[in-house]
N, C-alpha and C positions, 0 to 999 in steps of 0.2 A: 340373789342371782346377779351375776356380772356379765356384761357383754361389751364387745368392742366392734366397731365397724371401721374398716380400712378401705378407702377407695383409691384407685391408682389407674392412670392411663398407661398401659403396658406398651402399646405401640407395635407389638409383634407377638406371634404365637410363642416364640422361644422365650421372650421376656415374661409373658403370662405364665408359662409353665414354670419358670424359675421362681416367680413370685408365689405361686401356689405351693410349690414344694417347700419353700422356706417357711411359709406360714404353717403348713401342715407339720413340718418338723418341730416348730415351736410348740404347737398344741400337743403333739405326741410326747413331748418331753415332760408334760405334766402327768406324772404317774398317780394312779388312784384318784383321778378327778373325773367328774361327769362334765365333759366338755363337748360341745357340738360345734362343728366348723362347716360353714357353707360358703360357696362361691356363686355369685350371680352377676349378670350383666346389669350395669347401671346406666343412667342417662349420660349421653355424650361419649359413647364408646369407652366408658369406664368399667373396670372390673371391681366388684365389691366383695370383700371378705368379711363375713360376720362370724364372730366368735361368741358363743353363749355357753356359760358354764356355772356350776355351783360347787363350792367346796364339799368334800366328803365330811362325814360326821366328826372325825377326829383331826385335830390340827388344821382347822380350816382358816384360821386368821391370817396366815401368811400366804394364802392362795392368791389374792389379787396382786400382791407384789411379785410373786413368782411368775404369774401370767404376763404382767407388764414387762418384767425383765426379759422373758423369752421372746415376746413379741417384738420388743425393742431391738434385741439382738438380730432376729430374723429380718426385720425391715431394714436395719442398718446394713446388713450383709447384702440385701437386695440393692440398696442404693449404691453401695460401693462396687458391687460386681456387675450391675446392669446399667445403672443410670449415671455413673460418675463421669464417663466421657462426655455424655450429653450436657451435664451440669457444667463441666469445665469449658465446653465449647460455648455455652451461653455466657460465661464470664469473659471469655476471650473476645467474643463478638461485641460485648458491651464496652469493653475497655480499650479495644484496639481496632484500627482500620488498616487494611493492607492494600498494597498497590494492585494486587491481582488475586484471583481465586486460587491460583496455584501456590502463591506465597502463603495464603491463609491455610491451605491444605497441608503444606510442609510444616508449618508451626503446629497445627493440630496433631499431626503425626508425632511430632516431638513431645507434645503434651501427653498424648496417650502412652507413649513409651515410658515417660517419667512416672506416670500414674501406676503403670504396671510393674516397674522395676524397683521402686523404693530406693532409688539412688540419687545422689547429687543434690536433691532439693531439701533434704533434711525433714521431710514429711512422709512418714510411713503410712501404708494402708491401715495398719493396726491403729495408729494414732487417729487417723481420720474416721475410722469406723467407731472408735470409742467416743469421739465428739458427737457423732450422729446418735449413737445409742443413748448417751446421757441426755441429749436434747429430747429424744423420743420418750424416754422414761419420765422426764419431768412433765411433758405434755400429756401423756396418757394417764398420769396420776390425777390430772385435773379435768380431762375430757376423754370420753369414750368414742368420739367420732373423729377420725383422722382422714383428711384429704391429703394424700402423700405428696402430690405435685405442688400443691399450695404450701404445704409445710416446708418442702425443700426450697421453695422460692423465697419465703418470708421469715422462716424461723431457724435457719441454719447459717447465721452470719459468721460465726467463728469458723465453721467448716468451709464456708465460701471464701473466707480470707486465706485458708490453706490452699484452696484451689487457685486463688489469685496469685499466691506466691509461686506456685508451680508454673502457671501461665507466664508470669513475668520472667521467670528463670528461662523458660523455653524461648521466649521472644529474644531475650538477651543472647542466648546461645545461637539462635538463628541469625541474628544480626552480626554476631562475631564471625560465624561461618561464612556469611555472605561477604563481609569485608575481606576475609581471608581469601575467598575465591576470587574476588576482584583484584586483590594484590597479586595472587598467583598469575592471573591473566595478564596483568601489567608487566610482570617480570618475563613471562613467556614472550610477549610482544617485543620487549627490549632485547632478549637473547636472540630472537629470530633474526633481527636486523643487525646484530653485533658481528663484526668481522672477527674470526678466530685469531688470537694472538699467541696461543700455545698449542702445539700439535697434540699433546697428550698429557693428562695428569692421572696419577694413581691416587685414588681416595681410599686410604686404609681406615676402615671403620673399627675403632677400638671398642666402644660400647656407648649406649645412649646417644649423645650428641657430640661425642669426642671423635676427632679424626686426625690422621696424619696425612699431609699432602706431599706427594712425591712426584718427581718428573719421570721422563722415559727411562732414565738410568736408575730409578728407584733411590734417588737422593732427595733430601728435603727441598721444597720449592721456596724461593724467596717471594713473600707476599708483598705486592706493591702497597706502599703506605698512602693509599688514596682515601682512606676512610670508608671505602666500600659503599654498599647499598644498605641503608638502615630501614628496616621494615617496621612500621608502626601500625598496630591494629588496635582500634578503639582506644587510641591515646596511650597504648602500652607497647613497649618494645617486644618484638617477636623474638624472645630470648632463645628459643629452642634452635631455630634454623638460621637466624639472621647472619651470624658470623660466618658460617661455612658458605652460605649462599652468596654473601657479599664478596667473600674471597674468590669463589669460583667465577663470579661475574667479572671481577677485576682481572683475573687470569685469562678469561675468555678462551677456554680450551676447545679445540676442535673435537676432542673425544675425552670422555670421563669414564675411567674404569673403576668402579666401586668394588672393593674387596670387602666382603661382609659375611658374617655368620647369622645376620638377622635381616634378611632382605625385605621383610614386611614392616620394619621400623618406620615410624611416621616421617622421620627426617629423610630416610632413603626415598620414600614415596614422594616427598616434597621436591627433592632434587631431581628425581626422574621426571616429574611433571613439568618442572620449569625448563629443564634442558633437553627434554624429549629424546630425539634419536641420537643425540650426542652421548647418551648414557648407556653403558653396558654394566651388567652385574656379574661379578665373579664370586662364586661360592666356595670354590676350593681349587687352589693352584699352589705350586711350591712356595711362591711368595706369600700367599695367604697363610699357609701353614706355619712358615717361619715367623712371620710377623705376629700372629696370634700367640704362638708359643712364647716368643720373647716378651710380648706385652703382658701375658699372664705371669711370667717369671718376675718381671719388674713390679707388677701390681701386688704380688705376694711378698715382695721385699727380699727375694732370694738372690 
């Protein structure tokens, strides 16, 4: 007869229900086996799952391995689905200190988004679940008594390293965003006190970060050779918007009319934020139509 005991501090009724369902699903996947599963309260507000079973008369040798595999998968799914944000928060708290509670909360929200989305960080939920599952399988092959919270704290170092990579990535992204916002604020302040030098410029948006700058008569504007404003964020040039922003600041127009077919583009948003009420967006006018038709013709080499 084989048995396993798994203890966990669920922390909420929802978490407890999720744990019970996953362990029950694991046991139910053992077809033609005599398996008993009970849940009971344990010391210190812990929930204890006890699995007792024996193989049937035929083909019983593989039974313990099957049970271990299924339990490992179910418990790993529980950690990923229920406990992962808490585990990542513990890593973040241990490795970083923040200036304010609000700053820590913003980083934590970024971490949680990255954990859920499987993007940017190079660490997928499936990969992390497999790391946990393999560690659990190895442990349960040697021991039938599992304290899940302690196991997560002391025996999942490789998985913890993955969480640390995600936390580090989120902190870097947060600091980059913060520096970007500070830079935008500095430019807004500069533009606010800058005297207009040009009545109007038409900013013809080609695509991406390419523009044509025209004056009131829709002829190309001569850009002052002043070097403009060079934006550096985290010691790297702000390559996307720095050229057009520097040019506009050099021209210091009283009004900027942006002709675009993509008003939600990041560069359009950036220009609008910096120059505020000076900016107007034009989505479709005769000049827009002619410009975009001509640009598409040239772009296609016709």
